N, C-alpha and C positions, 0 to 999 in steps of 0.2 A: 353549719358547715363542718367539714371534716377537721379543720384546724381550730375549731372553737375551743376545744379543751386546752389547747396550748396558748390561748390568748394571754393569760396572765403572765406566763413566763416570757413570752416573746414581745410583749408590748414595749418594754424598755428598750430593747434592741431596735425596734422599728423607729422609736422616737429618736434614738441616738443617731440613726442613719438618715433622718429626714433632711432633705436638701431645702434650704431656704429659697423660696421661689415666689416671692411677691412680685406681681407685675410691676414693671419699671415705673408706671404712673400711678401705682396703688399703694405706695408706702404711706404710713401715718403722717409723715412730715410733708408730703407733697399733695395731699388731698386738697383739691381746690374747693373753696366754699362756693356753692351755687349762688348765682346772683339773685335768685328769687327768694332765698331763705332770709335775707336781711330785712325784707319788708313784707313778706307774704303773711296774710291774715286768713285764717280759716273761718268760713261761714257755715255753721252747723245747722242742718235742717232735720226735722223728724223723718225717719224712714223705717219706723218700727214694723215688725211682723207679728203674727199671732204668737209665735214662739218667743220672740225677743222684742217686746213692745217698746223698750227704752232705747233702741238703736237710733243713732243720729248719723247723718252722712254729710260729707264735705268733699271738696276736690282741691288739689294742689298742683300748680304748674311747676315743673322742674326742667332743667336743661336736658336735652337728649344727650349731649356730650358735656359732662361736668367740667372738663378741662378747658372749655372755651367760653369766654365771657358772653359772646353773642350767639350762643348755640340756639338752634331751634328748640321750642318748648313743647313738652308733652304733658299729659295730665294724669295724675294718679287719683284713683278713687279711694276715699278713706271712710271708715266707720268708727263710731265711738259709743261706748256706754259710760256716761260721766260718773264721777265719784259723787257720793252723797254724804260721806262722813266728814267731820271737822278735821280729822287727821288726813292729810293728802300726801300720798307717797309718789305722786307724779304719774306720767303716762306708762302704761304697760303695753308695748307693742307685741302683737301675736301674729304668728305665721304658721300655716298648715302644711307647708312643704311643697313638693312638686319636683323640680321647679315648674311653675305653671298653675299652682293652686291659688284659688281666690280666698282671701282672708276676711272679707267683709262680714260674713255671718259668724265666723269663728269668734269675733269679739263678743257677740251676744252669747254664744255658747259658753265661753270662758267666764264671762261676768256672772252668768246664771248658775254655773257649776261650782265655782269657788264658794267657800263659806261666805255668807252675806257680809259679815264684819270685815272680811278680807277684801272682797270685791269692792266694797263701799269706799275703800281708801285709794282706789286707783281710777284713772281714766283708762279704760281698756280700749285700745286702739287697734282696729283691723285695717288692712290695706290690700288692694290688688296691686301686686308689683307691676312694673312697666311691662306692657304688652298683654296683661292678663285682664280678662273679664270686663269690668266697667271702666277700667283705665283706658285712655285713648292715646294713640291708636292701639287697638287690640289685634293681635296676630291671628290669622287663620290661613295657613299656607296652602292647604289643599283640602277643601271641604269634602267629606265623604271618603277620606283615605282609608277608613276602617270599615266601610260598608261591606256587608257579607255578599257572597261567600268569597273569602280570600284564598289564595293558594295555601296549601299545607305548609306550615312553618318548617317542617323537617325536609331539608333539600335532598330527598332520596334519589332524585334524578337530576341531570343537568337542566332539564326544562323547568323543573320546579324551582331550582336555585336561580335560574335566569329570571323567572317571573317575579320572585321576591326581590332580586337585585334591581330589576326595572322599577318596581314600586318604590324602593328606597331612593334610587337616583331621581325619579320623577318628583318625589316629595322634596328632596334637597334642592332641586332646580326650581321648583315652584316657590320655595322660600326665598331663594336668591333673586328671583325675578320680581316677586311682589314687594319685597321688603329690603331691597339693596341698601337703602339709606339708613334703615333701622337696625339691621342685624349686627353691625359692629358694636352696638351699644346694648344688646340684649344679653347680659351676662351678670354674674354674681356681684362683681365689684361695682358695676353701675347701679345695681339694685341696692347695694349697701349705701352708696352715696345718696340715693333717694331716701333711704331711711334717715340719714342725717339731715336731709332737707325737711323731713317730717318732724324730726326732733326740734329743729330750729323754728319751724312754723308753729309748733305747739308752745313755744316759749320756754322750753325745758333745757336746763344745762346738761342733764343726764337723762337717759332712758332706762327703763326696766324692759326686759325682753324675755319672751317665752315662745320657743319655736319647737315644732315637731319635724322629724324626718329631715328633708332637705333644709327646712328652716333652721336646723341645728348648725349646718354649714354656713348659712346666711348669717346667723347670729355670731358664730365664731369669727367670721371674716370681719363683721362690723367691729367686734371687740378688738381684733388685731389692728384695724385702721384707726379706731377711736377708743382706746382703752380707758382714757380719762372721761369718757362720756357714758360709761356703763355703770349703772348703779346696782342692778341685780340682773342675773342671767340664768335662765332655766332652759336646759336642752333635753329634749325627750326623744328617744329612739335615734341614736346618734350616727350620723354619716362618718365613715372613716375618711379623714381628709388626706390620708396618704395614698388613697386609691382613686382619686377623682380623675376621670369617671370610668374609664375602660375597666380597670381592675375591680372597682367596686361592683360593677354590673356582673362581672363573672362570678364574684363572690356571692352575689345574691342567688345565682342559679343553684348552687349547692344547698344553700339554706332553704330556699323555696322547695326544693325536692324533699328535704327533711320534713318540712311542714305539711307537704302533700301526703307523705307517708303517715304522718301523725293523724291527718284527717281520715285516711283509709283505715287506720287502726281503730279510730273512734267509730267508724261505720261498722267495722267488724264487732266491736264491743256491743253495739246496739243491733245485733242481728235479729233480735225479736221484732224490731220495728221495720228494718230495711230488707231483711231476708236476702242478703248478698253474701252470706257466709261468715263464719267466725274466725277464719284464718286471714290475717291482713294481706298476706302474699297473694291469696286467691282473689281477694277483693281488688287488689291492685291489678291483677291480670284481667279482671272484668272491666276495670276502668279503661285500660289500654285497648281492650277489645272494642269497647264502645267508641273510643277514639278512632280506631281503624275503620269501623263501620261508618262513622260519620265522614271520614275522609273520602270514602267511596260514594256515599249517598247522604248529603247534608240533610238534616232534619228540616222539613218544611221549606227547603231551599233557603235556609237562613242560618243554620248552625252546622258548620263543617268542623273539621279538626281544629283549625285555628280559633274559631269562635268558641269551641268547647274549652280550649285552654284559657281564653279570655274570661270565660265564665267562672272557672274554678280557681284562677290565680288569686282573686280577692279573698278566697278562703285562707290563703297564706298570710294575709294581712290581719285577719280578724276571725276568730273561731266562732263568733256569733252568727256567721253566715253558714256554718257547717250544716245545721238541720235543713236548711232550704236546698243546699247543694245536694245533700244526701237524698232528699226526696226526689229531686229531678233525676239523679243517677239511678235510683231504684226503679222509678217509673219507666224509664227508658229500657233498662235491662230486663226487668221482670215482667212488665206489662206491655212492652213495645209502644208505650205512650210517650210521645215527645212533647206534649203540651207543657208539662212542668219544666222541661228543659228550655223550651222557647221562652217561657216566662222568666226563668232564672237568667237566661242570656239578656233579656231586656232589662232586668234589674241590675245585674252585676257586670255584664260584659259589653253591652252595646255602647257605642260612642256617639253622643249627640253633638250639637254645635259647641256647647261648652267644653266638651271633651276634645273636639278638634282644636279649639283655642288653647287648651291646656297642653296638648301634645305639641303644638307649634312652638309654644314658649319653652317647653321641656327640651326639645331638640335644639332650639336656638341657644339656650343657656348652656346645655351640656356640651354642645359642639364648640362653643366659643370659649368656655371656661378652661379647656385643657386640650392638648393634642391627642388625637386618636390615630391608630394605625391606618395608613393610607393604602397599604397593600392588602387586598382582599384575601390573598392566600393566608395571611396571618390570622385573620378573622376565622377563616374556614378551619384551619388547623386547631386553633384554640377552642373553638366552640364544638367541634366534633369530639375533642378530648373531654370537654365538660359533659356533653351529651352521653358519652359512654358510661359515666358515673352518676349523672344527675339529669335524666332526660326530661323531667316534667316541664320545666320552663326554659331550658337552654336555648333552643332555636327561636322560640317566641320572643325572648328577651333580646336575642341577637338582632332580629329584624326590627324590633322596636327602636333600637339604637343605631341601626345600620346607616341612616342618613348622615351620621357623623363621619362615616368613611369617605363621604363625598362633600364634607362640609368645608368651612373656611380654613385656608392655609395659615392665616394670621391669628390662630387661636392663642389665648393666653396660657400661662402656666398656673397650676394650682397655687393658692395662697398657703404659705406656711403659717398655720394659725397658732403656733406655740406662743404662749403669753405668760409673762411674769408680773404683769401690772394690773391684774384684775382684782376686784373685791371677791369675797367668797362666792363661788359659783356652784349651782346644783345641777347634777346630771342624773338622768334616769335611763335605765337600759334593761330590757328583758333578755334572759339568757338564750332564748330560742327565737328571737326576732329574725325574720327572714329578709325583710326589706333593708334593714340596717343591722347586719349581724353583730353579735356581742362584742367582738374584738374592737369594733369601732368606738364603742363607749369607753373601753379600757384605754385605748390609744389617746383619745381626747382627754381623758382623766389625767394622763401623764403630761399631755401638752399644755394644759391649763393649770399652772401651779396654784395650789391652794383650793382646787375644786374638790367637790365631794361627789362620790358615785353611789347612787342608790340602785340596787339590783332587784328585779323581780325574778326570783328563782323559779325556773321551770316555765316562765311565761313565754308565750309564742306570739303574742299580739304586737302590732306595730302602732305605737301611740298608746301609752299605758297610764298616764295620769289623767285625772278627771274622767275615768272610764269605769269606775265602780270599785276600785281597790282602795279601801279606806286607809290602809297602811301607807301606800304611796302618797295619797292625797294629804295625809297629815304632815308628811315631810314638806310637801309643796306649800301648804297653808302656813306652816311655821316659818318657812323661809321668806315668803312674801309678807308676813306680818312683821318680822323683826330681823331678818337677815341671817338667822341662825341655821347652820348646816351641820349634819352629823359628821364626826371625824373618828375613825377607828384606829388610824395609824397604819392600816394595811391597804391592800389593793382595792378592797371594797369597804365603803364606810357604813353601809346599812343594807340589810336584806329584808325584803318582803316576800311572803309566800304568794304564789300566783292564785288567781281565782279558779274555781272548778270549771272544767269544760262544760259547754251547754248540754242540755238534755234534748232528746227528740221532741218535735213539736206536739206529738200526740200525748206526751206525759203531762202530769200536773205541774212540773217544773219547766214547762216549755219556754224556749227562748222568746224574748220580747223584742219586736222590731222597734219599740219605742224606748228601749233602755238607753241610758246615758252612753254606754259603749257604742251602740249602733248609731246614735246621733253623732258622736265624735267621728267615727270612722266614715260616716257619710260625708263629713266635712273634709276629712283628710284626703279622701280619694285614694287612688291606687298609683302604683309605680313610683313610690317614694315621696 
């Protein structure tokens, strides 16, 4: 983002001006203990996979409305990799973000990626938040909402704008129609209360928590409501809680444009492989020419301009995808061959039933968590202003979030996560992260007194621990072992160098689809 360089200077002012805005029924003192947590017992059964054979699964019933003693019950799906060491440090709840991300497999990944001596001391607990995946009921507002070919995201004509608006309105209406009784309770605060039900069912007085992306906001809100129930807290790739959610999404657009330019510069650097030119500006022109061509004639009636954006946006989350995206780009431009592009779309951009579920929860949570502008003229004005400076994802992101313009009128206010009552907390942030830009990490560092911020200098990936950077992982392992965090006395407590960008697939240092980074980013998914 353009304002990234000013983040360190401006964060204190942002914190000082933050308005305390905990929902009236969400204060730490008023949180109602769910009726099921007093007697709930978890029955764990084997559900291991080839990659994670030690996984166990269970389910937990929780109230739909935690404020009512006789509320309808819903079911949460849980996973566990149990501790094996004599030293037991309690449950470590993990969350991959979203909102709408499934955390069941993440438990296996975290347990297998941490040093064995560290993982052995924890029950690593994954869970599908309410509405997600194997939890029931699971949301799917409008199956096939992202089926190709969609209207061009850029509303260059009134007809294109109307087509996109109609889609957003139809999705919002479908959610209201199918899930009228559920939607008031699909929000971050309700998910946090579910987490406390999980804690109680596990028989733990306190939890350890490790969250990526949106999972950092989920963890920070839990810590706000239940500071005395947090033992250790790790937040990786941190949501700016002062921008939830309209401003945060606009902030993403600038940062994703920067990451897309970094990808195009990488393509230019490897011109010997991709033959798209050595000048990044000319490579960029070829990318937008490809986009214009696909807007007129979608490749194989499947990848138009919108689907092209969907395919390349994941490259802003993780540079391990760059070699595959570059090959598809080069084949289409140089050889008029759309087959690699179709394959890349299927891998990175296409939305399946799981994606439909994730998007349904994403919009439900974001639309409920905070108020959004109801006047479409404001959306139009704001996003054309963004597009003029950062065109890559501006309108794609707009339409992704547009159902919130037609969402609930009784949305909550964002939670002020500022906290003076926590034990030492460990934060990780890459300086060039696009999905959760750098200033969010700095802001939360100020809001959580006593926290420590570890920065990956020059890093652009989203989700940076347990992804191959030994420097970052050492800080994580040390903290989970004995609670020790680095302290410098400055704005940043420790700095790690970023990993090198990947090499083209044709080189001896070719990127590996089986690397730990690829495994992690496959679990984190996209869109936060």
